[in-house]
C-alpha positions as CSV (number, residue, x, y, z in Angstrom):
1,X,25.4,65.9,1.8
2,X,29.1,65.5,1.9
3,X,31.7,67.2,-0.2
4,X,32.7,63.9,-1.8
5,X,29.1,63.2,-3.0
6,X,28.9,66.8,-4.4
7,X,32.2,66.3,-6.3
8,X,31.1,62.9,-7.6
9,X,27.9,64.5,-8.9
10,X,29.5,67.6,-10.4
11,X,32.5,66.0,-12.0
12,X,30.6,64.5,-15.0
13,X,28.7,67.8,-15.5
14,X,31.9,69.8,-15.5
15,X,33.5,67.4,-18.1
16,X,30.4,67.6,-20.2
17,X,30.3,71.4,-20.1
18,X,34.0,71.6,-21.0
19,X,33.4,69.3,-24.0
20,X,30.5,71.4,-25.1
21,X,32.5,74.7,-24.9
22,X,35.4,73.1,-26.8
23,X,33.0,71.9,-29.6
24,X,31.5,75.4,-30.0
25,X,34.9,77.0,-30.1
26,X,35.9,74.5,-32.8
27,X,32.8,75.2,-34.8
28,X,33.5,78.9,-34.7
29,X,36.9,78.3,-36.2
30,X,35.8,75.7,-38.8
31,X,33.1,77.4,-40.9
32,X,32.8,74.5,-43.4
33,X,31.8,72.0,-40.7
34,X,29.2,74.5,-39.3
35,X,27.7,75.1,-42.7
36,X,27.6,71.4,-43.4
37,X,25.7,70.8,-40.2
38,X,23.1,73.4,-41.3
39,X,23.0,72.7,-45.0
40,X,22.5,68.9,-45.0
41,X,19.4,68.8,-42.8
42,X,17.8,71.6,-44.8
43,X,18.4,69.7,-48.1
44,X,17.0,66.5,-46.5
45,X,13.9,68.4,-45.3
46,X,13.3,69.8,-48.8
47,X,13.9,66.5,-50.5
48,X,11.7,64.5,-48.2
49,X,9.0,67.2,-48.2
50,X,8.6,67.2,-51.9
51,X,9.8,63.8,-53.0
52,X,7.6,61.7,-50.6
53,X,4.1,62.1,-51.8
54,X,1.5,59.7,-50.3
55,X,-1.4,60.8,-52.5
56,X,-1.7,58.2,-55.2
57,X,-2.2,59.3,-58.8
58,X,-3.0,57.5,-62.0
59,X,-2.9,54.0,-60.5
60,X,-3.1,51.4,-63.3
61,X,-6.4,49.6,-63.0
62,X,-8.1,46.8,-64.9
63,X,-11.9,46.1,-65.0
64,X,-13.5,42.6,-65.1
65,X,-17.2,43.0,-66.0
66,X,-19.4,40.0,-66.0
67,X,-22.3,42.1,-67.2
68,X,-22.7,45.1,-69.5
69,X,-25.1,47.4,-67.6
70,X,-25.8,51.1,-66.9
71,X,-24.6,50.7,-63.4
72,X,-21.3,49.1,-64.4
73,X,-20.7,51.8,-67.0
74,X,-21.4,54.4,-64.3
75,X,-18.8,52.9,-62.0
76,X,-16.2,52.7,-64.8
77,X,-16.9,56.3,-65.7
78,X,-16.6,57.4,-62.1
79,X,-13.2,55.6,-61.7
80,X,-11.9,57.0,-65.0
81,X,-12.9,60.6,-64.1
82,X,-10.7,60.6,-61.0
83,X,-7.0,61.3,-60.8
84,X,-6.6,58.2,-58.6
85,X,-7.3,55.5,-61.1
86,X,-6.2,55.0,-64.7
87,X,-8.2,52.4,-66.7
88,X,-5.5,50.5,-68.6
89,X,-7.1,47.2,-69.4
90,X,-10.4,45.3,-69.6
91,X,-10.0,41.7,-68.4
92,X,-11.8,38.7,-69.9
93,X,-11.2,36.4,-66.9
94,X,-10.0,36.4,-63.3
95,X,-6.9,34.5,-64.4
96,X,-6.0,37.3,-66.8
97,X,-6.5,40.0,-64.2
98,X,-4.4,37.9,-61.7
99,X,-1.6,37.6,-64.2
100,X,-1.5,41.4,-64.8
101,X,-1.4,42.0,-61.1
102,X,1.4,39.5,-60.5
103,X,3.4,41.0,-63.4
104,X,2.9,44.5,-62.1
105,X,1.0,45.8,-65.1
106,X,-1.9,46.8,-62.8
107,X,-2.2,47.8,-59.2
108,X,-6.0,47.5,-58.9
109,X,-8.5,45.1,-60.3
110,X,-12.2,45.9,-60.1
111,X,-14.6,43.0,-60.6
112,X,-18.3,43.7,-61.3
113,X,-20.1,40.4,-60.8
114,X,-22.9,39.0,-62.8
115,X,-26.3,40.2,-61.7
116,X,-24.8,43.2,-59.9
117,X,-27.2,45.8,-61.2
118,X,-30.2,43.6,-60.6
119,X,-29.1,43.0,-57.1
120,X,-28.5,46.6,-56.4
121,X,-31.9,47.6,-57.8
122,X,-33.6,45.0,-55.6
123,X,-31.8,46.3,-52.5
124,X,-29.8,43.1,-51.9
125,X,-26.4,44.9,-51.2
126,X,-24.1,42.9,-53.5
127,X,-20.4,43.2,-53.3
128,X,-18.1,45.0,-55.7
129,X,-14.8,43.1,-55.6
130,X,-11.6,45.0,-55.6
131,X,-8.2,43.4,-55.7
132,X,-5.4,45.8,-54.7
133,X,-1.6,45.4,-54.8
134,X,-0.9,46.5,-51.2
135,X,2.9,46.5,-51.5
136,X,2.5,50.3,-51.0
137,X,0.0,50.3,-48.1
138,X,-0.3,54.0,-47.7
139,X,-1.2,54.6,-51.4
140,X,-3.4,51.6,-51.5
141,X,-5.3,52.6,-48.4
142,X,-5.9,56.1,-49.6
143,X,-7.1,54.9,-53.0
144,X,-9.4,52.3,-51.4
145,X,-11.0,54.8,-49.1
146,X,-11.5,57.2,-52.0
147,X,-13.0,54.4,-54.1
148,X,-16.0,54.0,-52.0
149,X,-16.9,57.7,-52.0
150,X,-16.2,58.0,-55.7
151,X,-18.5,55.2,-56.7
152,X,-21.3,56.1,-54.3
153,X,-21.3,59.7,-55.6
154,X,-21.4,58.5,-59.2
155,X,-24.4,56.4,-58.6
156,X,-26.5,59.3,-57.3
157,X,-27.5,60.2,-60.8
158,X,-28.6,56.7,-61.8
159,X,-32.4,56.2,-61.6
160,X,-34.3,53.4,-60.0
161,X,-31.7,52.7,-57.2
162,X,-33.0,52.2,-53.7
163,X,-32.6,55.0,-51.2
164,X,-29.3,54.7,-49.4
165,X,-27.5,56.5,-46.6
166,X,-23.9,56.7,-45.6
167,X,-24.6,53.9,-43.1
168,X,-26.2,51.6,-45.6
169,X,-24.8,52.0,-49.1
170,X,-26.4,50.3,-52.1
171,X,-23.6,47.8,-52.2
172,X,-20.4,46.9,-50.4
173,X,-16.9,47.2,-51.6
174,X,-15.0,44.1,-50.7
175,X,-11.2,44.7,-51.0
176,X,-8.6,42.0,-51.2
177,X,-5.2,43.4,-50.3
178,X,-2.5,41.3,-52.0
179,X,1.2,41.0,-51.3
180,X,0.9,42.9,-48.0
181,X,-2.5,42.0,-46.5
182,X,-1.6,43.3,-43.0
183,X,-0.6,46.7,-44.6
184,X,2.7,46.9,-42.8
185,X,4.2,50.2,-43.9
186,X,7.8,49.3,-42.9
187,X,8.0,46.8,-45.7
188,X,7.7,49.6,-48.2
189,X,9.3,52.6,-46.4
190,X,12.5,50.9,-44.9
191,X,13.9,49.6,-48.2
């Protein structure tokens, strides 16, 4: 290795080291800049740590029941007893529930179809339909995953239901994610 190549390699390192030393000398002289460099990241850490909460609470929910049955009432009671969902409206039609979701009055709509209890008791595995405003995909995803466990646990006390396991529940929950069906989190977090 020649002296010229060593000098070419060491010159940028020498300049970088000199710049680093100069900056630390300046920081020692200027206490305000140093305290700002420490204070602002600590404040951001505290704000983001407490302000950004991805656990959904009291999500406004509407129910559309095509039948009044014990099973439907058990599902509604289970949803009402959680901190995730807040039953705010009972819809009379799909159009009414769609209107509330478009206007932002509700974030979830749960539809219990006609003949739901009869199908569950016969072991047909009907679908409980859930429409979710997925503009906040993190909160929606958490609430949807909690929904299945909440409802299945609530139905344990109902009599006459077929034996189910975690692999084969009594019914399926069919979720329709609206306004962000791909659940792209950057659409919510970046703005």
